[in-house]
C-alpha positions in Angstrom: -67.4 39.3 -50.2 -67.4 39.8 -53.9 -69.8 37.7 -55.9 -68.1 36.2 -58.9 -69.7 35.4 -62.3 -68.7 32.4 -64.2 -66.1 34.4 -66.2 -64.1 35.2 -63.1 -65.4 38.8 -63.1 -66.6 40.1 -59.6 -69.9 41.6 -60.4 -69.7 44.3 -57.7 -65.9 45.5 -58.5 -65.4 48.9 -60.0 -62.6 47.7 -62.3 -64.5 44.5 -63.4 -67.4 46.9 -64.3 -64.9 49.0 -66.4 -63.6 45.8 -68.1 -67.2 44.8 -69.0 -67.8 48.2 -70.5 -70.4 49.2 -67.9 -68.4 52.2 -66.7 -66.4 54.4 -69.4 -62.7 54.8 -69.2 -60.0 56.3 -71.2 -58.0 53.4 -72.5 -54.3 53.3 -73.2 -53.5 49.6 -73.6 -55.7 46.4 -74.1 -54.7 42.8 -74.6 -56.0 39.4 -73.6 -54.6 39.6 -70.1 -54.7 43.2 -69.1 -56.1 46.5 -69.7 -54.6 50.1 -69.2 -56.6 53.2 -68.7 -56.2 56.7 -67.4 -56.9 57.2 -63.6 -59.8 59.7 -63.1 -58.2 61.2 -60.1 -54.5 61.6 -61.3 -51.7 62.1 -58.8 -49.2 63.1 -61.4 -49.3 64.4 -65.0 -49.4 60.8 -66.2 -51.4 58.6 -63.9 -52.5 55.4 -65.6 -53.8 52.1 -64.2 -53.0 48.6 -65.4 -55.3 45.9 -64.3 -55.5 42.1 -65.2 -58.7 40.9 -66.9 -59.0 38.2 -64.3 -60.3 39.3 -61.1 -57.7 39.0 -58.4 -58.5 41.1 -55.2 -54.9 42.1 -54.3 -51.3 41.2 -54.6 -51.6 39.5 -51.3 -53.8 36.9 -53.0 -51.5 35.9 -55.7 -49.4 32.9 -55.8 -46.7 31.2 -57.9 -49.3 30.5 -60.5 -49.6 34.1 -61.1 -45.9 34.7 -61.7 -46.3 34.9 -65.5 -49.4 37.3 -65.3 -47.5 39.6 -62.9 -44.6 39.6 -65.1 -46.8 40.5 -68.1 -48.2 43.5 -66.0 -44.8 44.8 -65.2 -43.3 44.5 -68.8 -46.5 46.2 -70.2 -46.1 48.9 -67.6 -42.6 49.6 -68.9 -43.9 49.4 -72.6 -46.6 52.0 -71.7 -44.2 54.1 -70.1 -42.1 54.2 -73.2 -45.1 55.0 -75.3 -46.1 57.9 -72.9 -42.4 59.3 -73.3 -41.7 58.9 -69.6 -38.0 58.6 -70.4 -37.1 60.7 -67.6 -38.4 58.2 -65.1 -41.5 56.9 -63.6 -43.0 55.1 -60.5 -44.9 51.7 -60.7 -47.0 51.4 -57.4 -49.1 48.3 -56.2 -51.1 49.3 -53.1 -52.0 46.1 -51.2 -54.7 46.1 -48.3 -56.3 48.7 -46.4 -52.9 49.9 -44.7 -51.2 49.8 -48.0 -53.7 52.4 -49.5 -55.6 50.0 -51.6 -59.1 51.4 -52.3 -60.4 49.1 -55.0 -60.3 45.4 -54.4 -58.9 44.5 -57.7 -55.2 44.0 -58.3 -53.9 47.1 -60.2 -50.5 48.9 -60.8 -50.4 52.7 -61.0 -48.0 54.1 -63.5 -47.2 57.6 -62.5 -44.7 59.9 -64.3 -44.4 63.3 -65.7 -42.8 65.0 -62.6 -40.2 64.3 -60.1 -41.1 61.4 -57.6 -40.0 62.0 -54.2 -39.0 59.6 -51.3 -40.6 58.6 -49.1 -43.7 58.5 -50.9 -46.2 58.7 -48.1 
């Protein structure tokens, strides 16, 4: 179980440690609600991650109270895609849980582009 500090940051979470500046990252976006950065193991020419600043373990743990935050993440993903010149198309992925391929227990959106995305993905 994640130990959480008084600020809502999980002390043993990789992405929370990135948010705290303990682990370096290559930023692409930042505001009061979320932070975007380059994935260190890119699966496409453009592979960025967008994470909420508040620790939420996964999409499965969100509720109606998180609707505005989730909408914010999606609209910022679209804004970042425009800034990255992904006009030919891109994919936004949210892996949820072990069987969904989630490897970091902090809600995050993958923004992938710069090449054709095939279906089914995996």
